[in-house]
C-alpha positions as CSV (number, residue, x, y, z in Angstrom):
1,X,110.4,98.1,88.4
2,X,107.5,98.7,86.3
3,X,105.7,96.6,85.7
4,X,106.5,94.5,88.8
5,X,107.1,90.7,88.5
6,X,104.4,88.9,90.0
7,X,103.9,85.0,90.7
8,X,101.9,82.5,89.0
9,X,98.1,83.3,89.6
10,X,96.2,82.9,91.4
11,X,96.8,86.4,93.6
12,X,94.8,89.3,94.3
13,X,95.1,92.6,93.0
14,X,93.9,96.1,95.1
15,X,93.1,98.6,92.4
16,X,93.1,102.2,93.6
17,X,92.4,104.6,91.0
18,X,92.2,108.4,92.3
19,X,92.0,112.2,91.7
20,X,94.5,114.1,93.8
21,X,93.9,117.4,95.7
22,X,96.3,120.2,94.4
23,X,98.4,120.5,97.7
24,X,101.0,118.0,98.6
25,X,100.7,118.2,102.4
26,X,103.2,115.7,102.8
27,X,101.7,113.2,100.5
28,X,104.7,112.1,98.4
29,X,106.6,111.6,101.8
30,X,103.6,109.2,103.0
31,X,103.4,107.4,99.8
32,X,107.0,106.5,99.9
33,X,106.6,105.4,103.5
34,X,103.7,103.1,102.6
35,X,105.2,101.5,100.1
36,X,108.3,100.6,102.0
37,X,105.9,99.5,104.9
38,X,103.4,97.4,102.6
39,X,106.7,95.7,101.1
40,X,107.5,94.2,104.6
41,X,104.1,93.1,105.2
42,X,103.2,89.0,104.9
43,X,101.7,88.4,101.3
44,X,102.9,91.5,99.7
45,X,103.9,90.6,96.1
46,X,104.6,94.1,94.3
47,X,103.0,97.6,93.5
48,X,102.6,99.7,90.2
49,X,101.5,103.0,90.4
50,X,101.2,106.3,87.8
51,X,99.9,109.6,88.1
52,X,99.6,112.2,85.5
53,X,100.2,116.2,85.3
54,X,96.5,116.6,86.6
55,X,96.9,114.2,89.7
56,X,94.7,111.6,88.4
57,X,96.2,108.0,88.8
58,X,96.1,104.6,89.7
59,X,97.9,102.4,92.1
60,X,97.6,98.5,91.9
61,X,99.2,96.6,94.6
62,X,99.6,92.8,94.4
63,X,98.7,90.4,97.5
64,X,98.9,86.8,98.1
65,X,95.6,86.4,99.9
66,X,92.6,88.5,100.9
67,X,94.0,88.0,104.4
68,X,97.1,89.4,103.4
69,X,95.3,92.6,102.0
70,X,92.8,92.6,105.3
71,X,96.0,92.9,107.5
72,X,97.2,95.5,105.3
73,X,93.9,97.6,105.4
74,X,94.0,97.5,109.0
75,X,97.8,98.2,109.9
76,X,97.8,101.3,112.5
77,X,100.2,103.3,110.1
78,X,98.1,102.6,107.1
79,X,94.9,103.8,108.9
80,X,96.6,106.9,109.5
81,X,97.5,107.4,106.0
82,X,94.0,106.2,104.7
83,X,92.5,109.0,107.1
84,X,95.1,111.7,105.8
85,X,93.8,110.4,102.1
86,X,90.3,111.2,102.8
87,X,90.8,114.6,104.6
88,X,93.3,116.1,102.5
89,X,94.9,114.2,99.5
90,X,92.1,113.0,97.4
91,X,89.2,114.6,95.5
92,X,87.7,111.2,94.6
93,X,88.9,107.6,94.6
94,X,87.6,104.1,94.3
95,X,88.9,100.7,95.8
96,X,88.6,97.6,93.9
97,X,90.0,93.9,95.0
98,X,90.3,91.6,92.3
99,X,91.3,87.9,92.1
100,X,94.1,87.5,89.4
101,X,93.4,84.4,87.4
102,X,95.7,84.6,84.5
103,X,98.5,86.9,83.6
104,X,100.9,86.9,80.8
105,X,103.1,89.2,79.2
106,X,106.4,89.6,77.3
107,X,108.4,88.0,80.1
108,X,106.1,85.1,80.8
């Protein structure tokens, strides 16, 4: 569901803006696998992702704690996906971690 439902703050957001390379090289399959695997990790709260027709996009994942983010970052399967991303899937990317202090919207 977009946007995903998150609990009352505080929690953390991992913000990942990116520019993709033109070739897929298994990217879509790996992205689905990583989303499924992330959802099984302790502290995972949700994910939102969009990509435009030019391959520029942003993914935001939500986590209960910095420890949960750290564990996900060091998960062996996620490490493999990160290495593949650096070598063949992303022309550019940034990674930002933020603490969500307030959240509001239509259904709050």
